[in-house]
Structure formats: structure tokens, C-alpha cells
C-alpha positions in Angstrom: 89.1 16.4 -24.6 86.8 13.8 -23.0 83.0 14.1 -22.4 82.0 15.1 -18.9 79.2 13.6 -17.0 75.6 14.6 -17.7 73.7 16.6 -15.4 70.3 15.7 -13.9 68.4 18.4 -16.0 70.0 17.0 -19.2 68.5 13.6 -18.6 64.8 14.8 -18.4 62.8 13.8 -21.5 62.2 16.6 -24.0 58.5 16.0 -24.3 57.6 15.3 -20.8 54.4 16.8 -19.5 54.8 19.9 -17.2 52.9 18.1 -14.4 53.3 14.2 -14.6 51.0 13.6 -11.8 48.0 15.0 -13.8 48.9 12.9 -16.9 45.3 11.3 -17.2 42.7 10.9 -19.9 40.8 14.2 -20.1 37.3 14.1 -19.0 34.7 15.1 -21.5 31.4 14.1 -19.6 30.3 14.5 -16.0 26.9 14.0 -14.2 26.2 16.6 -11.6 24.1 15.9 -8.4 22.0 19.1 -9.0 20.3 17.2 -11.9 17.9 15.9 -9.3 16.9 19.4 -8.2 16.3 20.3 -11.8 14.2 17.4 -12.4 12.1 18.0 -9.3 11.3 21.6 -10.1 10.3 20.8 -13.7 8.2 17.7 -12.5 6.5 19.9 -9.9 5.6 22.5 -12.5 4.3 19.9 -14.8 2.3 18.4 -11.9 0.6 21.8 -11.3 -0.1 22.2 -15.1 -1.9 18.8 -15.3 -3.8 19.5 -12.2 -5.1 22.8 -13.3 -6.0 21.3 -16.6 -8.2 18.7 -15.2 -9.8 20.9 -12.5 -13.3 20.8 -14.0 -14.1 17.3 -15.3 -14.0 15.6 -11.9 -16.4 18.2 -10.4 -18.5 18.8 -13.5 -21.9 18.4 -11.5 -20.8 21.0 -9.0 -19.4 23.4 -11.6 -22.7 23.3 -13.4 -24.5 24.3 -10.4 -22.1 26.8 -9.1 -21.3 28.7 -12.3 -24.1 27.6 -14.6 -21.8 25.5 -16.8 -23.4 23.1 -19.3 -21.8 19.8 -20.5 -20.5 21.6 -23.5 -18.9 24.1 -21.2 -17.0 21.3 -19.4 -15.9 20.0 -22.6 -14.7 23.4 -23.8 -12.8 23.9 -20.4 -10.8 20.5 -21.0 -10.4 21.6 -24.7 -8.3 24.7 -23.8 -5.5 22.3 -23.0 -5.2 21.0 -26.7 -5.9 24.5 -28.0 -2.9 25.7 -26.1 -0.7 23.7 -28.6 -1.7 25.7 -31.5 1.5 28.0 -31.4 3.6 24.8 -30.7 6.2 25.7 -33.5 7.0 28.9 -31.6 7.6 27.1 -28.4 9.8 24.6 -30.0 11.9 27.2 -31.8 12.4 28.9 -28.4 13.3 25.8 -26.7 16.0 25.1 -29.5 17.3 28.6 -29.8 17.0 29.9 -26.1 17.3 26.8 -24.2 15.3 25.2 -21.5 15.4 27.9 -18.9 13.8 30.6 -21.0 11.0 28.2 -22.3 10.3 27.0 -18.9 10.2 30.6 -17.4 7.8 31.6 -20.1 5.5 28.6 -19.4 5.5 29.1 -15.7 4.5 32.7 -16.3 1.5 31.7 -18.4 0.5 29.3 -15.6 0.8 31.8 -13.0 -1.1 34.4 -14.9 -4.0 31.9 -15.7 -4.2 30.8 -12.1 -4.5 34.5 -11.0 -7.3 35.0 -13.4 -9.2 32.1 -12.4 -8.9 33.1 -8.8 -10.4 36.7 -9.1 -13.3 36.7 -6.7 -16.1 38.0 -8.8 -19.7 37.6 -7.9 -21.2 37.7 -11.4 -21.4 34.5 -13.2 -20.8 35.7 -16.8 -17.6 37.7 -15.9 -16.4 34.8 -13.6 -17.0 32.3 -16.4 -15.0 34.2 -18.9 -12.0 34.6 -16.5 -12.0 30.9 -15.9 -12.0 30.1 -19.7 -9.2 32.6 -20.1 -7.2 31.0 -17.3 -7.5 27.5 -18.6 -6.3 28.8 -22.1 -3.2 30.5 -20.5 -2.6 27.2 -18.6 -2.9 25.4 -21.8 -0.2 27.6 -23.4 2.2 26.0 -21.0 1.6 22.6 -22.3 4.0 22.6 -25.4 7.0 23.1 -23.2 5.9 21.1 -20.0 4.8 18.0 -22.0 7.6 17.8 -24.6 10.7 19.0 -22.7 11.1 16.0 -20.5 13.3 14.0 -23.0 15.5 17.2 -23.7 15.9 17.5 -19.8 16.9 13.8 -19.4 19.4 14.1 -22.2 20.9 17.3 -21.1 21.4 16.3 -17.5 21.3 12.5 -17.1 23.7 9.6 -18.0 22.5 7.1 -20.6 21.8 4.4 -17.9 19.4 7.1 -16.3 17.9 8.7 -19.1 14.6 6.7 -19.7 13.9 6.8 -16.0 14.3 10.7 -16.1 12.2 10.9 -19.0 9.4 8.9 -17.4 9.5 11.0 -14.3 9.5 14.4 -16.4 6.9 13.3 -18.8 4.4 11.4 -16.5 4.3 13.9 -13.5 1.8 16.1 -15.3 -0.5 13.1 -15.6 -0.1 12.6 -11.9 -1.3 16.0 -11.4 -4.3 15.4 -13.4 -4.9 12.3 -11.3 -4.6 14.3 -8.1 -7.4 16.5 -9.3 -9.7 13.6 -9.5 -9.3 13.2 -5.8 -8.9 16.7 -4.5 -11.8 18.2 -6.5 -14.6 15.8 -5.4 -13.2 15.6 -1.7 -13.1 19.5 -1.3 -16.0 20.5 -3.5 -19.4 18.7 -2.6 -21.6 17.4 -5.2 -24.9 19.1 -5.5 -27.8 17.7 -3.5 -29.7 16.0 -6.4 -26.6 14.0 -7.4 -25.5 13.0 -4.0 -26.7 9.6 -3.2 -24.5 8.6 -0.2 -25.6 11.2 2.5 -29.2 12.4 2.1 -28.9 14.5 5.3 -26.3 16.8 4.0 -27.4 19.9 2.2 -25.1 22.3 0.2 -26.1 25.6 -1.1 -24.8 26.9 -4.5 -22.8 29.7 -2.8 -21.1 27.1 -0.4 -20.2 25.0 -3.5 -18.8 28.1 -5.2 -16.7 29.0 -2.2 -15.2 25.5 -2.1 -14.2 25.8 -5.9 -12.7 29.2 -5.1 -10.7 27.6 -2.3 -9.2 25.1 -4.7 -8.2 27.7 -7.2 -6.6 29.8 -4.5 -4.5 26.9 -3.4 -3.5 26.1 -7.0 -2.5 29.7 -7.6 -0.4 29.7 -4.4 1.5 26.6 -5.4 2.3 27.8 -9.1 3.5 31.1 -7.5 6.0 29.3 -5.4 7.2 27.3 -8.3 7.5 30.3 -10.7 9.8 31.9 -8.1 11.9 28.7 -7.8 12.3 28.6 -11.6 13.1 32.4 -11.7 15.8 31.9 -8.8 17.5 28.7 -10.1 16.9 26.7 -13.2 20.0 26.5 -15.5 19.4 25.5 -19.3 22.2 23.0 -19.1 25.2 21.9 -16.8 28.8 22.9 -17.2 29.8 19.7 -18.7 27.4 17.3 -20.8 26.6 13.9 -19.1 27.3 11.8 -22.3 28.5 11.7 -25.8 25.2 12.2 -27.3 24.4 15.2 -25.1 27.5 17.0 -26.5 27.1 16.1 -30.0 25.9 18.5 -32.8 22.3 18.5 -33.6 20.5 19.6 -36.7 18.9 23.1 -37.1 15.5 23.9 -36.5 14.4 24.1 -40.0 16.2 20.9 -41.1 14.8 19.1 -38.0 11.2 20.0 -38.9 11.8 18.9 -42.7 13.4 15.6 -41.6 10.6 14.8 -39.2 7.9 15.4 -41.8 9.6 13.4 -44.5 10.5 10.4 -42.4 7.8 7.7 -42.8 9.0 5.6 -39.9 8.8 8.5 -37.5 5.3 9.5 -38.9 4.3 5.8 -38.3 5.3 5.6 -34.8 4.2 9.2 -34.1 0.5 8.2 -35.1 0.8 5.0 -32.9 1.6 7.3 -29.9 -0.6 10.2 -30.7 -3.9 8.5 -31.4 -4.4 6.4 -28.1 -2.8 9.0 -25.8 -4.8 11.7 -27.3 -8.0 9.7 -27.0 -7.5 8.7 -23.5 -6.6 12.3 -22.5 -9.9 13.5 -23.6 -11.7 10.5 -22.4 -10.3 10.8 -18.8 -11.1 14.6 -18.9 -14.7 13.7 -19.0 -14.7 10.3 -17.1 -17.3 11.5 -14.7 -19.8 12.1 -17.6 -19.0 8.7 -19.0 -19.5 6.8 -15.7 -22.7 8.8 -14.6 -25.1 6.6 -16.7 -23.5 3.5 -15.0 -24.7 4.9 -11.6 -21.2 5.9 -10.4 -21.0 8.9 -8.2 -18.8 11.9 -8.6 -16.4 10.8 -5.7 -16.1 7.2 -7.0 -15.6 8.3 -10.5 -12.8 10.5 -9.2 -11.1 7.6 -7.5 -11.4 5.5 -10.6 -9.6 8.3 -12.6 -7.0 8.8 -10.0 -5.9 5.1 -9.7 -5.9 4.7 -13.6 -3.5 7.5 -13.9 -1.4 6.8 -10.8 -1.0 3.2 -11.9 0.1 4.3 -15.4 2.7 6.7 -13.7 4.2 4.1 -11.3 4.2 1.3 -13.9 5.6 3.7 -16.5 8.6 4.6 -14.3 9.2 0.9 -13.5 9.3 0.1 -17.1 11.5 3.0 -17.9 13.9 1.7 -15.3 13.6 -1.7 -16.9 14.5 -0.2 -20.3 17.5 1.6 -18.9 18.9 -1.9 -17.7 18.1 -3.8 -20.7 18.5 -1.6 -23.8 17.2 -2.1 -27.3 13.9 -3.7 -26.1 11.6 -0.6 -26.7 9.4 -2.0 -29.5 8.9 -5.2 -27.5 7.7 -3.2 -24.4 5.4 -1.1 -26.5 3.8 -4.1 -28.1 3.0 -5.7 -24.8 1.6 -2.5 -23.4 -0.6 -1.8 -26.4 -2.0 -5.4 -26.4 -2.8 -5.1 -22.7 -4.5 -1.7 -23.5 -6.7 -3.1 -26.2 -7.9 -6.0 -24.1 -8.7 -3.9 -21.1 -10.4 -1.1 -23.1 -12.5 -3.7 -24.8 -13.6 -5.1 -21.5 -14.4 -1.7 -20.2 -16.4 -0.8 -23.3 -18.5 -4.0 -23.1 -18.9 -3.7 -19.3 -20.5 -0.2 -19.9 -23.0 -1.7 -22.4 -24.2 -4.3 -19.9 -27.8 -3.9 -21.1 -26.7 -5.4 -24.6 -23.8 -7.5 -23.5 -25.3 -8.8 -20.3 -21.7 -8.6 -18.7 -21.7 -8.0 -14.9 -21.3 -4.3 -14.3 -20.1 -4.0 -10.9 -17.8 -1.4 -9.0 -15.1 -3.9 -9.2 -15.1 -4.6 -12.9 -15.4 -1.0 -13.6 -12.6 0.0 -11.3 -10.4 -2.9 -12.6 -11.0 -2.5 -16.4 -10.6 1.3 -16.2 -7.5 1.3 -14.1 -5.8 -1.3 -16.5 -6.6 1.1 -19.5 -4.8 3.9 -17.6 -1.8 1.8 -16.6 -1.1 0.4 -20.2 -1.5 3.6 -22.0 -0.1 6.1 -19.7 3.0 4.0 -19.0 3.9 3.7 -22.7 4.4 7.5 -22.9 8.0 7.6 -21.9 8.9 4.5 -23.9 7.5 6.1 -27.0 9.3 9.3 -26.2 12.7 7.4 -26.1 11.9 5.5 -29.3 11.1 8.6 -31.1 14.5 10.2 -30.2 16.3 7.0 -31.1 14.5 6.9 -34.5 15.2 10.4 -35.7 18.7 11.2 -33.9 20.3 13.8 -34.4 17.1 15.8 -34.4 16.9 17.7 -31.2 14.8 16.0 -28.5 12.5 19.1 -27.8 11.7 19.4 -31.5 10.9 15.7 -31.8 8.7 15.4 -28.7 7.2 18.7 -29.5 5.9 17.3 -32.9 4.3 14.2 -31.2 2.7 15.9 -28.3 1.2 18.4 -30.8 -0.2 15.5 -32.7 -1.5 13.9 -29.6 -3.2 17.1 -28.5 -4.7 17.6 -32.0 -6.4 14.1 -31.5 -7.7 15.3 -28.1 -8.9 18.5 -29.4 -10.7 16.8 -32.4 -12.4 14.3 -29.8 -13.5 17.1 -27.4 -14.8 19.3 -30.4 -17.0 16.4 -31.4 -18.0 16.0 -27.7 -19.4 19.4 -27.6 -22.0 18.5 -30.3 -22.5 14.7 -29.3 -22.7 14.9 -25.4 -25.9 13.2 -24.6 -24.9 9.6 -25.3 -21.2 8.9 -24.6 -20.7 5.2 -25.4 -18.9 6.2 -28.7 -16.1 7.6 -26.6 -15.5 4.1 -25.3 -15.3 2.7 -28.9 -12.9 5.4 -29.8 -10.7 4.3 -27.1 -10.7 0.6 -28.0 -10.1 1.4 -31.7 -7.3 3.8 -30.9 -5.4 1.0 -28.9 -6.1 -1.6 -31.8 -4.8 0.9 -34.3 -1.6 1.7 -32.3 -0.8 -2.0 -31.8 -0.9 -2.7 -35.6 1.5 0.2 -36.5 3.8 -0.9 -33.7 4.0 -4.5 -35.0 5.0 -3.3 -38.4 7.5 -0.5 -37.2 11.2 -1.3 -37.8 13.2 0.0 -34.8 16.7 1.5 -34.7 18.9 2.9 -32.0 21.2 5.6 -33.4 21.6 7.7 -30.2 22.3 4.5 -28.1 24.9 3.4 -30.6 26.8 6.7 -30.3 26.8 6.6 -26.5 27.8 2.8 -26.2 30.4 2.5 -29.0 31.8 6.0 -29.7 32.2 6.7 -25.9 34.2 3.5 -25.7 
């Protein structure tokens, strides 16, 4: 009995895949084009939150005339932003447990309700003032999510080589909103007659100034309503597939994250290096018109100085973040250069404002240049700080990490504005606080030992 020839089916390998044409490496990560839409909606909401927060400082002279505000009232209106960070632990828990969609939807609702309260057209000054204060507080309650969720969004939606850039856009856009209010407010709302030095012929009644302020609040309410509808209709918490290994990795629990952050001396060190200068400049820029008034700077000119200082910081911050994406592992060096520049420019501005003692030339050019440089160096450091925080304490979730540091920054702002309500007659001490905060931050960064745990996971484990 001889063996017969084998059939074709018998020569097939026993462990062959069912579909040989699909025998490729499985895909564990993917980047979606819709990430730009998610980033745009988040950024625009942050833009409006910053714009509403900084509504009153640039038009403080007009607000005093229209609603009977004092300098202390203006400081309190700015102070409501940091006060909104008091329940920050609740917002961080919500972000960690329920995701970015629920957290952002709640923040957008607070902004919408606050803008509606401010826009109620009441004639009586006491009732209107209370509504304005309540609206500013509700807008401040949106701050914990708006100001700290940028790194979480970038990690969740963007690839490692775009992460720092997305963090810069999401984190700095609220500052751009504050910068826009420096221009929109003084251009739409006229200054009172006794403070206007450019056009002596123009006369503006208190009721006209009040109507122009009301027009700005109506416009801000409409923009926030459109963005709230956009978040409600489409804003997913995460993509179907993560964009990187780090985005898909397991993170620490909420309680473990808080304990690790508070017990990590390196994190506390770099967190203070961030919180002190950014907190001081937030309060300082919120009352910039009051600071520059003794230097014979008009309300409109002070608004333009504040605008370009923040816009310069936003543009330079995105550029530096893009540079950090292309050359990784250089975050500490970038921060050292930024804080050194901030220390020099803030010292220049402080001495220029004390021209009667220092005899330095105090011209519009020197005030513009020094103030804009301060904003560029400090504001552009924010996304670099955020990326360094996350690399230092990984695998703590990004939202919790940045929530802690933004709370510290707003705590510094709140303390500064609290003292301002008592010492608002002579404001040169604010300039010295700004200079000292930059030098303090520079010293901490120089002694900080950097590490890149998340970057190591993405670069080596993914390979």
C-alpha cells in the first residue's frame, strides 16, 4: 500500500491566520483630526472666561463713575477670580472621575449664569453692583477647570510631538481673552470727562458710559451662550483610541495623587517657582490702569500696554512650546532663560516708574517696552511649567497636577489683591512684588533637578 499524493488543503499550515492579508502589527494608538475642533472649543471658552474676569480693571475710571465703584471695589471684582478656586478640590475630583466633558459643561454653565446676572438691566446702582459681583464670582468658579485642564486635553487628544504646543494654546488662550479686554473695554467704553486728556471737546454723561458698559456685557453674554451650546452639542471626554502610550497608561487614584503631590519636595519647589510670579502678575495686570495712572498714562494707553504684554506672552509661549516639542528634555533651560529675562525687565519697569528717585527716563516707549517684556517672559513660561510639572510627578493625572499649581497661583493672586483693598493709595509696592517674585522663581528653578518620566515612557516603551 503506497501513500497517495497530498491534497492542497493538507499542505496548508496548521497555525495560519484566517486572513493573511491583515497579518500586521495591531494599532494601539491613533490621532484624530477632530482634536483641533475640541481644542478650538475649549480655547474659545477659556478666551471668554479670561475676558470676563478682566472686564473691570481696564475701565476702572468709567466703572467708578457709572456704578459708584471705588478702587477697593475694582480690586474685589478682580479678586473674585482667585476666590473661585476655593472649591478646586471638588473640580479636580470631578475632572478625574467624570471626565473632561462633564467638568467643562459645568464650568460653561457657571460662565453663562454669571454673564446673564451681569447683563440684567437694572437702574438702581446697589442692586446692579450686587449682580455684577455675583456674576464675577460665578465666572471665577469656571477657573479651576479652564485654567488647569489644558495639559489633560493635550495628553488625551494629541501625539507626543504636539503635546506642548496644544498645552500652550489651551493654557494661554484665557490670557489672550484678558488681553482683549484691555482693548475692547477702553475703546467701547469712554473715559469720564475729568480723566480724558486727549479730546477736550467730547462730553460723556454717566448714563451714556453706563449704557456702553452694558453693551459690552450683552456681547460677552451672547458669545458665552454660543459656546455653551457648542459644548453641550459636541465635546467628547476622550477619543475612541488614545494618541500615545502615556495617554493609555494607568494613573494614580485621586487620593493617592493628592498625597504624592503634597509629599514631593521637588514638585512643591517647582510649583512655587510657577505660582509666585504668575500669581503676582495676574493681580498686577488686573489693576495695571491704577498702577500707570500716576505716570500720566491714559486709560486707553494703559489698555494697549496690557494688551501687547499679554499677546506677546501668548505668541512667544506657543513658539517656545513648539520649540520644546521639537527639542525634548530642555524645559528647565527654557525656564531659566525666561525667568532671567522677566527679572531684568520687571526691574527696569519698577525703576522707570520711580523716575523721581532714580532719574531714569520715563517715556511712553520705555513703559511700553519694559511692561511688554515682563508679560512676554512670564506668560510664555506657563505651558513650559505645566509640561515640567507633569513630567516630574507622572503618573499623577494631568488635571490634578495642574489643578494644584493653578490653585497655588490664584492663592498668591488672591493674597495680593486682598492687601490691595487696604493699600490702594500708593501702588509702587506692587511693582517691587513683581520684581521679587521673578527673582524668587529664578532661584528655585536653578536648584531644581528635572526628570522626564512620561517622555521616557512615550519614547522608549512605545518603541
